[in-house]
C-alpha positions as CSV (number, residue, x, y, z in Angstrom):
1,M,4.5,12.9,-23.4
2,D,4.7,11.3,-20.5
3,H,6.4,12.3,-17.1
4,F,9.0,9.5,-16.4
5,L,12.5,11.2,-17.8
6,Y,15.9,11.2,-17.0
7,R,17.1,14.1,-14.8
8,D,20.8,14.6,-13.6
9,G,21.3,10.6,-14.9
10,E,18.9,9.3,-12.8
11,L,15.1,8.2,-14.3
12,H,12.2,10.3,-12.6
13,A,8.9,10.2,-11.9
14,E,7.4,13.6,-12.2
15,D,9.9,14.8,-9.6
16,V,10.8,11.8,-7.6
17,V,13.6,9.9,-8.3
18,L,12.5,6.1,-9.1
19,R,15.4,4.6,-7.4
20,D,14.2,6.2,-4.4
21,I,10.6,4.5,-4.4
22,A,12.8,0.9,-5.2
23,A,14.8,1.5,-1.9
24,A,11.4,2.5,-0.3
25,V,9.3,-0.3,-0.9
26,G,11.7,-3.2,-3.0
27,T,11.1,-4.2,-6.4
28,P,9.4,-4.7,-8.4
29,F,6.1,-2.5,-8.3
30,Y,4.3,-0.6,-10.5
31,C,4.7,3.2,-10.8
32,Y,1.8,5.6,-11.6
33,S,2.1,9.6,-12.6
34,T,-1.2,11.4,-11.6
35,A,0.3,14.2,-13.8
36,T,0.7,12.0,-17.1
37,L,-2.8,10.9,-16.1
38,T,-4.3,14.5,-15.7
39,R,-2.4,15.2,-19.0
40,H,-4.1,12.2,-21.1
41,Y,-8.1,12.7,-19.9
42,Q,-7.6,16.4,-20.5
43,L,-6.6,16.0,-24.1
44,F,-9.6,13.6,-24.8
45,T,-11.8,16.2,-22.9
46,D,-10.5,19.2,-24.6
47,A,-10.6,17.5,-28.4
48,L,-14.5,16.7,-28.3
49,S,-15.5,19.9,-27.0
50,P,-17.6,22.0,-28.0
51,L,-19.9,18.7,-28.4
52,R,-21.5,17.1,-25.4
53,H,-19.5,14.8,-24.4
54,L,-18.6,12.6,-21.3
55,V,-15.0,10.6,-21.1
56,C,-15.4,7.2,-19.4
57,F,-12.6,5.6,-18.4
58,A,-12.1,1.9,-18.9
59,V,-11.7,0.4,-15.5
60,K,-10.0,-2.7,-17.3
61,A,-7.4,-1.1,-18.1
62,N,-6.3,0.2,-14.6
63,S,-8.6,0.0,-11.6
64,N,-6.7,1.1,-8.7
65,I,-9.1,2.9,-7.0
66,A,-6.6,5.8,-6.2
67,V,-6.2,6.5,-9.8
68,L,-9.7,5.8,-10.4
69,K,-10.4,8.7,-7.9
70,H,-8.0,10.8,-9.7
71,L,-9.9,10.8,-12.7
72,G,-13.1,10.8,-11.2
73,D,-12.2,14.2,-9.5
74,L,-11.4,15.4,-13.0
75,G,-14.4,15.0,-14.4
76,A,-14.3,11.5,-15.8
77,G,-16.7,9.1,-16.0
78,M,-16.0,5.2,-15.7
79,D,-16.9,2.2,-18.0
80,V,-16.8,-0.4,-16.3
81,V,-17.4,-4.5,-17.2
82,S,-18.0,-6.1,-14.1
83,V,-19.8,-5.5,-10.3
84,G,-16.5,-5.4,-9.1
85,E,-15.2,-2.8,-11.3
86,Y,-18.1,-1.1,-10.3
87,L,-17.9,-1.1,-6.9
88,R,-14.8,0.2,-7.4
89,A,-15.9,3.0,-9.4
90,R,-18.5,3.6,-6.3
91,A,-15.7,3.6,-3.7
92,A,-13.8,5.9,-5.3
93,G,-16.3,8.6,-5.8
94,V,-17.7,8.2,-9.1
95,P,-21.5,8.8,-8.9
96,G,-23.4,6.4,-10.9
97,E,-24.4,8.8,-13.1
98,R,-20.9,8.8,-14.5
99,I,-21.1,4.9,-14.5
100,V,-21.2,3.2,-18.1
101,F,-21.7,-0.5,-17.7
102,S,-20.5,-2.8,-20.7
103,G,-19.8,-6.1,-21.1
104,V,-21.0,-9.2,-22.7
105,G,-22.0,-11.6,-19.5
106,K,-23.8,-9.4,-17.0
107,T,-25.5,-11.5,-14.3
108,R,-29.0,-10.9,-13.2
109,E,-27.3,-9.6,-9.2
110,E,-24.6,-7.5,-10.9
111,M,-27.9,-5.9,-13.0
112,R,-29.9,-5.3,-9.8
113,I,-26.6,-4.3,-7.8
114,A,-25.9,-1.7,-10.3
115,L,-29.7,-0.4,-10.7
116,E,-29.8,0.1,-7.0
117,G,-26.5,1.9,-6.9
118,G,-27.1,4.0,-9.5
119,I,-26.3,3.8,-13.4
120,R,-25.5,5.7,-16.3
121,Q,-26.4,3.3,-18.6
122,F,-26.4,-0.3,-19.8
123,N,-24.5,-1.2,-23.0
124,V,-26.3,-4.0,-23.5
125,E,-24.9,-6.8,-25.7
126,S,-27.2,-9.5,-26.7
127,E,-31.1,-10.5,-26.9
128,P,-30.9,-12.6,-23.5
129,E,-29.0,-9.7,-21.8
130,L,-31.8,-7.4,-22.7
131,E,-35.0,-9.6,-21.6
132,A,-33.1,-10.5,-18.5
133,L,-32.5,-7.0,-17.4
134,S,-36.1,-6.0,-18.5
135,E,-37.1,-9.0,-16.1
136,V,-35.0,-7.7,-13.2
137,A,-35.2,-3.8,-13.6
138,A,-39.6,-4.8,-13.7
139,G,-39.3,-7.0,-10.7
140,M,-37.8,-4.0,-8.5
141,G,-39.8,-1.1,-10.2
142,A,-36.9,0.5,-11.5
143,T,-36.0,1.8,-14.8
144,A,-33.0,0.7,-16.7
145,P,-31.3,3.1,-19.3
146,I,-29.8,0.9,-22.1
147,A,-27.7,1.2,-25.4
148,L,-27.4,-1.4,-27.9
149,R,-23.8,-2.5,-28.5
150,V,-24.4,-2.6,-32.2
151,N,-21.8,-5.0,-34.2
152,P,-20.8,-2.9,-37.4
153,D,-18.8,-5.9,-38.7
154,V,-15.6,-3.0,-39.3
155,D,-12.1,-5.0,-39.0
156,A,-10.4,-2.9,-36.7
157,R,-6.6,-4.1,-38.2
158,T,-5.5,-4.5,-34.6
159,H,-4.6,-7.5,-33.0
160,E,-6.6,-11.1,-33.0
161,K,-7.3,-11.1,-29.6
162,I,-8.0,-7.4,-28.9
163,A,-10.7,-7.0,-32.2
164,T,-14.2,-6.7,-31.3
165,G,-16.2,-5.3,-34.1
166,R,-16.3,-8.0,-36.6
167,K,-19.3,-10.3,-37.1
168,E,-17.0,-13.3,-35.9
169,D,-16.6,-11.3,-32.7
170,K,-18.9,-12.4,-29.7
171,F,-19.6,-8.4,-28.8
172,G,-22.6,-6.8,-29.2
173,V,-25.7,-7.4,-31.5
174,P,-26.0,-7.2,-35.5
175,I,-26.3,-4.1,-37.2
176,A,-28.3,-5.7,-39.9
177,R,-31.0,-7.0,-37.0
178,A,-30.6,-3.5,-34.9
179,S,-34.3,-2.2,-36.0
180,E,-35.7,-5.2,-35.0
181,I,-33.6,-5.4,-31.3
182,Y,-34.6,-1.5,-31.0
183,A,-38.3,-2.2,-31.4
184,R,-38.1,-5.2,-28.8
185,A,-36.5,-3.4,-26.6
186,A,-38.8,-0.5,-26.8
187,A,-41.5,-2.8,-26.5
188,L,-40.4,-4.5,-23.2
189,P,-40.8,-3.0,-19.2
190,G,-38.4,-2.1,-17.2
191,L,-36.2,-0.4,-19.7
192,Q,-35.7,3.4,-21.4
193,V,-33.4,3.5,-24.3
194,V,-31.2,6.3,-24.9
195,G,-28.4,5.6,-27.5
196,I,-26.3,3.4,-29.6
197,D,-22.7,1.7,-28.4
198,M,-20.2,0.4,-30.6
199,H,-16.6,-0.7,-29.9
200,I,-14.6,-1.9,-32.5
201,G,-10.8,-3.2,-31.1
202,S,-8.5,-1.4,-28.8
203,Q,-4.5,-0.5,-29.7
204,L,-5.9,1.2,-33.5
205,T,-3.5,2.9,-34.6
206,D,-5.4,4.6,-37.5
207,L,-8.4,6.7,-37.6
208,A,-10.1,4.6,-40.8
209,P,-11.6,2.2,-38.9
210,F,-13.0,4.4,-36.6
211,E,-14.8,6.5,-39.2
212,A,-15.7,3.5,-41.0
213,A,-18.1,2.3,-37.6
214,Y,-19.1,5.7,-36.7
215,T,-20.6,6.3,-40.2
216,R,-22.4,3.1,-39.7
217,M,-23.6,4.8,-36.4
218,A,-24.8,7.4,-37.7
219,D,-26.7,6.0,-40.5
220,L,-28.3,4.2,-37.6
221,T,-28.9,6.9,-35.7
222,R,-31.0,8.7,-38.5
223,A,-33.0,5.2,-38.9
224,L,-33.7,4.3,-35.7
225,R,-34.8,7.8,-34.8
226,A,-37.3,7.6,-38.0
227,E,-38.9,4.5,-36.3
228,G,-39.8,6.8,-33.4
229,H,-36.5,5.9,-31.1
230,R,-35.3,8.7,-28.8
231,I,-31.0,8.4,-29.6
232,E,-29.4,10.8,-27.1
233,R,-26.2,9.4,-26.8
234,L,-23.5,7.9,-29.1
235,D,-21.7,5.2,-27.7
236,L,-18.3,5.4,-29.2
237,G,-16.4,2.9,-27.3
238,G,-12.6,3.3,-26.6
239,G,-9.4,1.4,-28.8
240,L,-7.0,4.5,-29.4
241,G,-3.7,3.5,-29.5
242,I,-0.6,4.5,-27.9
243,P,3.1,4.4,-28.5
244,Y,4.9,1.1,-27.1
245,T,8.1,2.5,-28.9
246,R,10.2,5.3,-29.2
247,S,10.5,4.9,-32.9
248,N,8.2,5.8,-35.5
249,E,5.7,4.2,-34.0
250,A,3.0,7.5,-34.0
251,P,-0.9,6.5,-33.7
252,P,-3.2,9.4,-34.2
253,L,-3.4,12.3,-31.6
254,P,-6.6,13.0,-29.8
255,T,-7.3,15.9,-31.5
256,D,-7.6,14.3,-34.8
257,Y,-9.9,11.7,-33.8
258,G,-11.6,14.7,-31.7
259,A,-12.2,16.3,-35.4
260,M,-13.0,13.1,-37.1
261,V,-15.7,12.8,-34.1
262,K,-17.2,16.0,-35.0
263,R,-16.9,15.8,-38.6
264,V,-18.9,12.2,-38.8
265,L,-21.7,12.6,-35.9
266,G,-21.2,16.2,-34.9
267,D,-24.8,17.5,-36.5
268,L,-26.9,14.4,-35.0
269,D,-27.3,16.7,-31.7
270,C,-26.3,13.6,-29.2
271,E,-24.2,13.3,-26.7
272,V,-21.0,11.6,-27.1
273,E,-19.5,9.1,-24.5
274,I,-16.2,7.6,-25.4
275,E,-14.2,4.7,-23.2
276,P,-10.3,5.1,-23.6
277,G,-8.3,3.5,-21.0
278,R,-4.7,2.8,-22.7
279,L,-4.6,6.0,-23.8
280,I,-5.3,7.7,-20.4
281,A,-3.4,5.1,-18.5
282,G,-0.4,3.3,-20.5
283,N,2.4,5.9,-20.7
284,A,1.2,7.1,-17.2
285,G,2.6,4.0,-15.9
286,V,5.9,2.3,-15.8
287,L,7.0,-1.0,-13.8
288,V,10.3,-1.3,-12.2
289,A,12.5,-4.2,-11.9
290,Q,15.8,-5.2,-10.7
291,V,18.1,-7.5,-12.6
292,I,19.1,-10.6,-10.1
293,Y,21.4,-12.4,-12.3
294,R,22.9,-12.1,-16.2
295,K,23.3,-15.3,-17.2
296,E,26.1,-16.4,-20.2
297,G,24.0,-18.9,-22.8
298,E,25.4,-20.6,-25.6
299,G,24.8,-18.3,-28.1
300,R,23.1,-15.5,-26.4
301,D,23.0,-14.0,-23.2
302,F,20.1,-13.4,-20.8
303,L,18.6,-10.9,-18.1
304,I,16.7,-12.6,-15.3
305,L,14.8,-10.1,-13.6
306,D,12.5,-10.0,-10.5
307,A,9.6,-9.1,-12.5
308,A,7.7,-11.8,-14.3
309,M,5.2,-12.8,-16.8
310,N,3.1,-13.0,-13.6
311,D,3.2,-9.4,-13.0
312,L,3.6,-8.3,-16.8
313,I,1.5,-10.7,-18.8
314,R,1.2,-8.8,-22.3
315,P,4.7,-10.0,-23.8
316,A,3.6,-13.5,-22.9
317,M,0.1,-13.1,-24.1
318,Y,0.2,-10.7,-26.8
319,G,4.0,-10.8,-27.9
320,A,3.5,-7.0,-26.9
321,H,6.9,-4.9,-27.3
322,H,7.8,-2.8,-23.4
323,D,10.8,-0.1,-23.9
324,I,12.8,-1.4,-20.9
325,V,15.4,1.3,-20.2
326,P,18.0,1.1,-17.3
327,L,17.1,3.4,-14.0
328,I,20.5,5.3,-14.8
329,E,21.0,6.7,-17.6
330,P,23.5,4.8,-19.6
331,E,26.7,7.1,-21.0
332,A,25.9,8.7,-24.5
333,G,27.5,6.5,-27.4
334,A,27.6,3.5,-24.6
335,P,27.8,-0.1,-26.3
336,L,24.6,-1.9,-26.8
337,A,24.6,-5.8,-26.7
338,P,21.9,-8.4,-27.3
339,V,20.3,-10.1,-24.4
340,D,17.1,-11.9,-24.0
341,I,15.6,-10.2,-20.7
342,V,13.4,-12.5,-19.0
343,G,11.7,-13.2,-15.4
344,P,12.5,-16.5,-12.9
345,V,8.7,-18.3,-13.6
346,C,9.0,-21.5,-14.9
347,E,7.8,-20.9,-18.3
348,T,9.4,-20.3,-21.4
349,G,6.9,-17.8,-22.4
350,D,8.1,-16.1,-19.3
351,T,10.1,-14.2,-21.9
352,F,9.7,-9.9,-21.9
353,A,12.3,-9.4,-24.6
354,R,14.3,-11.6,-27.4
355,Q,18.0,-10.3,-28.4
356,R,17.0,-6.8,-27.3
357,P,20.3,-4.3,-27.4
358,M,20.6,-2.8,-24.1
359,P,23.4,-1.4,-22.3
360,P,25.8,-3.6,-20.0
361,L,23.9,-4.3,-17.2
362,A,24.7,-6.9,-14.1
363,A,23.2,-7.8,-10.6
364,G,21.3,-5.4,-8.3
365,D,20.8,-3.0,-11.5
366,L,17.4,-1.5,-11.7
367,V,15.7,-1.3,-15.1
368,A,11.7,0.3,-15.9
369,F,9.0,-1.3,-18.4
370,R,7.6,2.1,-19.8
371,S,4.2,2.2,-20.9
372,A,3.1,-0.4,-18.3
373,G,0.0,1.5,-16.6
374,A,-2.6,-0.2,-18.6
375,Y,-3.3,-4.0,-18.7
376,G,-0.6,-4.5,-16.4
377,A,-1.6,-4.8,-12.4
378,V,-5.1,-5.4,-13.5
379,M,-3.6,-8.9,-15.2
380,S,-1.4,-9.9,-12.8
381,S,-1.5,-12.8,-10.8
382,E,0.1,-15.0,-8.0
383,Y,1.5,-17.6,-10.4
384,N,4.4,-19.8,-9.0
385,S,2.8,-18.2,-5.7
386,R,4.7,-15.1,-6.0
387,P,2.9,-11.8,-4.4
388,L,1.3,-9.5,-5.9
389,I,3.0,-6.7,-6.6
390,P,2.6,-2.8,-5.0
391,E,1.1,-0.1,-6.9
392,V,2.7,3.5,-6.5
393,L,1.6,6.8,-7.1
394,V,3.4,9.6,-7.9
395,C,2.3,13.7,-7.4
396,G,5.0,16.0,-8.3
397,D,7.9,15.4,-5.7
398,H,5.5,13.1,-3.5
399,F,4.8,9.4,-4.0
400,A,2.6,6.8,-1.8
401,V,1.6,3.0,-1.7
402,I,-1.4,3.1,-3.4
403,R,-1.7,-0.9,-2.8
404,A,0.8,-2.9,-0.4
405,R,2.9,-6.0,-1.5
406,P,1.1,-8.9,1.2
407,T,3.2,-10.9,3.1
408,F,3.7,-14.5,2.1
409,D,1.6,-15.2,5.7
410,E,-1.0,-13.0,4.5
411,M,-1.3,-14.9,0.9
412,L,-0.7,-18.0,2.1
413,A,-3.8,-17.7,5.1
414,R,-6.0,-17.4,2.4
415,D,-6.0,-21.0,2.2
416,T,-8.1,-23.2,4.1
417,F,-8.0,-27.2,5.1
418,P,-11.1,-28.8,5.2
419,A,-12.4,-30.2,8.4
420,W,-11.9,-34.0,7.7
421,M,-7.8,-33.0,7.8
């Protein structure tokens, strides 16, 4: 469920007419709903109760500081994969003890900044990282709480580019060597083992891969405890999928996921951490764009929008589907005709949909890309020297720009001439 609904023939974000936002800030722009963010966070935390748990929002899904502050104020922790994301979470008011630092390529400088600012734990992904973190923490006279990310060799049966839990993927340490590497971690100075981390992929629409991975995690927990390690936390990663279409796509609900977690891991007396991003933010956002031209081609028609692949790269990068709907509700029974929906970037890949059945639309009409709140704005760029587009947050009948569109002068001013020119 989200809070982007037609009312009196107009698509609303909660109680705000999206056309009114377009008139105020121009197109294209991203718009997020606080009510949807709240609801999706609450679904997760309720689903895991009464287990001791912390829902850590995956900042890589949507890193706007206003979004992070809203979720942090609800009690969410943050899962970060760079020092930039760490600093965003801290700027949003999230305390270090609710921030988990993941990622395969943490630098020593990133480790130092996180240790100085406070951190819940580092999810360590390799033996070289383990050695580096020990050196940094010991050199500072600090203790770094750690969980080793263990690769369970489970195929998440998701898109090739977002599967992370197979032995051929770059993430984590092999489960077959976990006992050996945990023993090394326990012997190194400046480290404190607190748990196990596991994340097998994103946009999973079936609970079976999760259950297979978590069953291996439960067995590993018992084995490591028998070897003398204090395993107090289980970081389960994220990855639960969302419906990107309004058809029959129905990923598992957080309640079903929570019931499975409690059944598989509930007897271990561990605090559970989860790192959802897409499920919290995905359907909490839309991308609004305007039709520049309707072009009649040879054998097909095109809707050319003012949004492009630099604003929303998921269709070009993953072949991802987003429902695209007019801001003015079509009349019941309105005829549909197939069109290619494209952007103005000089790439054939700048195509959002091919032969998508759409109601009649003309230049000047506005459309919304649904389910654009995750991996939309965070993956955008200034390709073709197109300025980053605004982000807007709605709360009830109010809206505010939470990231402004830069001017061309501001964009150009970041470049400088060398002294010899």
